[in-house]
Kinemage of the C-alpha trace (Angstrom):
@kinemage 1
@onewidth
@group {chain A} dominant
@subgroup {mainchain}
@vectorlist {calphas} color= white
{ca met a 1} P -70.026 -73.792 -15.224
{ca pro a 2} L -73.127 -73.320 -13.799
{ca thr a 3} L -75.750 -72.750 -16.464
{ca phe a 4} L -76.624 -69.234 -14.524
{ca val a 5} L -73.333 -67.944 -15.371
{ca pro a 6} L -73.058 -66.903 -18.984
{ca glu a 7} L -70.854 -68.389 -21.222
{ca gly a 8} L -67.079 -67.015 -20.846
{ca trp a 9} L -67.625 -65.609 -17.734
{ca his a 10} L -66.659 -66.306 -14.113
{ca ser a 11} L -68.875 -66.430 -10.825
{ca val a 12} L -67.242 -63.347 -9.871
{ca thr a 13} L -66.739 -60.301 -11.884
{ca pro a 14} L -64.816 -57.230 -10.892
{ca arg a 15} L -67.035 -53.816 -11.835
{ca leu a 16} L -64.849 -50.701 -11.947
{ca val a 17} L -66.849 -47.163 -11.496
{ca val a 18} L -64.883 -44.556 -12.554
{ca glu a 19} L -65.198 -40.894 -13.118
{ca asp a 20} L -63.671 -41.404 -16.602
{ca pro a 21} L -64.253 -45.020 -18.037
{ca ala a 22} L -62.850 -43.766 -21.272
{ca gly a 23} L -59.683 -43.189 -20.040
{ca leu a 24} L -59.464 -46.277 -17.791
{ca val a 25} L -60.505 -48.567 -20.653
{ca ala a 26} L -57.536 -46.711 -23.140
{ca phe a 27} L -55.196 -47.633 -19.787
{ca leu a 28} L -56.462 -51.434 -19.579
{ca lys a 29} L -55.617 -51.947 -23.467
{ca ala a 30} L -52.158 -50.382 -23.278
{ca ala a 31} L -51.226 -51.967 -19.835
{ca phe a 32} L -52.825 -55.412 -20.197
{ca asp a 33} L -53.612 -56.110 -23.854
{ca ala a 34} L -57.321 -55.750 -22.982
{ca thr a 35} L -59.957 -56.299 -25.501
{ca gly a 36} L -63.485 -54.725 -25.549
{ca asp a 37} L -64.980 -51.374 -26.289
{ca leu a 38} L -67.002 -48.671 -24.609
{ca pro a 39} L -70.405 -48.402 -25.914
{ca ala a 40} L -72.942 -45.928 -25.407
{ca gly a 41} L -75.215 -46.148 -22.035
{ca ala a 42} L -73.794 -49.449 -21.116
{ca pro a 43} L -70.737 -50.696 -19.131
{ca ala a 44} L -67.320 -51.766 -20.869
{ca val a 45} L -66.770 -55.555 -20.796
{ca met a 46} L -62.788 -55.723 -21.055
{ca arg a 47} L -61.374 -59.092 -21.357
{ca ile a 48} L -57.893 -59.495 -19.901
{ca gly a 49} L -56.566 -63.132 -20.062
{ca asp a 50} L -59.264 -65.446 -19.320
{ca ser a 51} L -61.224 -62.733 -17.097
{ca asn a 52} L -63.729 -59.959 -17.899
{ca val a 53} L -63.886 -56.731 -16.057
{ca met a 54} L -66.864 -54.371 -16.143
{ca val a 55} L -65.899 -50.791 -16.383
{ca ser a 56} L -68.787 -47.963 -15.904
{ca arg a 57} L -69.198 -44.325 -15.404
{ca ala a 58} L -69.859 -42.586 -12.005
{ca gly a 59} L -73.262 -41.383 -11.904
{ca pro a 60} L -76.067 -43.390 -10.092
{ca arg a 61} L -73.406 -45.094 -7.887
{ca asp a 62} L -70.201 -43.259 -6.569
{ca ala a 63} L -66.739 -43.980 -7.964
{ca ile a 64} L -65.057 -46.273 -5.834
{ca thr a 65} L -61.803 -47.988 -6.086
{ca ala a 66} L -60.964 -51.160 -6.221
{ca leu a 67} L -57.745 -53.652 -5.846
{ca leu a 68} L -57.031 -56.431 -7.961
{ca tyr a 69} L -54.470 -59.105 -8.623
{ca val a 70} L -54.155 -60.088 -11.558
{ca tyr a 71} L -51.788 -63.204 -13.108
{ca ile a 72} L -49.967 -61.895 -16.406
{ca glu a 73} L -47.213 -63.591 -18.472
{ca asp a 74} L -44.446 -60.906 -18.393
{ca val a 75} L -44.291 -58.787 -14.879
{ca glu a 76} L -41.828 -56.574 -16.004
{ca ala a 77} L -43.311 -55.636 -19.301
{ca thr a 78} L -46.806 -55.465 -18.266
{ca tyr a 79} L -45.348 -52.971 -15.538
{ca gln a 80} L -43.425 -50.525 -17.878
{ca arg a 81} L -46.797 -50.676 -20.148
{ca ala a 82} L -48.931 -49.751 -17.054
{ca leu a 83} L -46.531 -46.889 -16.450
{ca asp a 84} L -46.130 -45.652 -19.851
{ca ala a 85} L -50.173 -45.787 -20.222
{ca gly a 86} L -50.174 -43.288 -17.135
{ca gly a 87} L -50.147 -45.639 -14.290
{ca val a 88} L -48.342 -44.620 -11.247
{ca ser a 89} L -45.605 -47.100 -9.574
{ca ile a 90} L -46.401 -48.235 -5.754
{ca glu a 91} L -44.310 -51.557 -5.904
{ca glu a 92} L -41.441 -52.583 -8.491
{ca pro a 93} L -41.305 -55.771 -9.477
{ca val a 94} L -40.060 -58.082 -6.833
{ca asp a 95} L -40.159 -61.917 -5.819
{ca val a 96} L -42.482 -62.880 -3.047
{ca pro a 97} L -42.143 -65.510 -0.797
{ca tyr a 98} L -45.356 -67.571 -2.346
{ca gly a 99} L -43.694 -68.018 -5.781
{ca asp a 100} L -44.898 -64.974 -7.576
{ca arg a 101} L -42.838 -62.070 -9.081
{ca arg a 102} L -45.316 -59.131 -8.329
{ca ala a 103} L -45.570 -55.551 -8.899
{ca met a 104} L -48.019 -52.816 -7.914
{ca ile a 105} L -49.255 -49.881 -9.954
{ca glu a 106} L -52.144 -47.732 -9.516
{ca asp a 107} L -54.202 -46.824 -12.487
{ca pro a 108} L -55.199 -43.004 -13.602
{ca gly a 109} L -58.771 -43.837 -11.910
{ca gly a 110} L -57.387 -44.861 -8.623
{ca asn a 111} L -57.844 -48.560 -8.526
{ca ile a 112} L -54.417 -50.662 -7.680
{ca trp a 113} L -53.464 -53.447 -9.759
{ca gln a 114} L -50.968 -56.169 -8.233
{ca ile a 115} L -49.406 -57.464 -11.377
{ca ala a 116} L -47.840 -61.212 -10.941
{ca thr a 117} L -45.841 -63.735 -12.900
{ca tyr a 118} L -45.997 -67.274 -10.814
{ca lys a 119} L -42.787 -68.560 -10.836
{ca gly a 120} L -43.141 -71.383 -8.557
{ca ala a 121} L -41.865 -71.282 -4.817
{ca ala a 122} L -38.771 -73.849 -5.711
{ca glu a 123} L -37.440 -71.378 -8.303
{ca leu a 124} L -37.275 -68.488 -5.599
{ca gln a 125} L -35.173 -70.650 -3.103
{ca pro a 126} L -31.509 -69.208 -3.096
């Protein structure tokens, strides 16, 4: 890892700017077992798997939606947790040709999450 990247971070880090950061933090914890908290006056740094996602309040910059692709262990269980946490289904879990079992949900802040479990291309062949 380059020395200009803090330990535990990657070169690219998503930052979600939303109207309700506390609500999004709660959603991320419930849907993705994310860890982290929303400190006063600073962005939240939420850990999902091996990646950080920053969450901050709209204000100096407008809220903007994002589309994120997240690999998780169990797409069906995560999809259901996301729905239970207030997410809206865009696509139920389905096998796609490149080896992922994938679903898509929209979080309460309007961000789109494609969630996937890699199954391997050979496993999807009839």
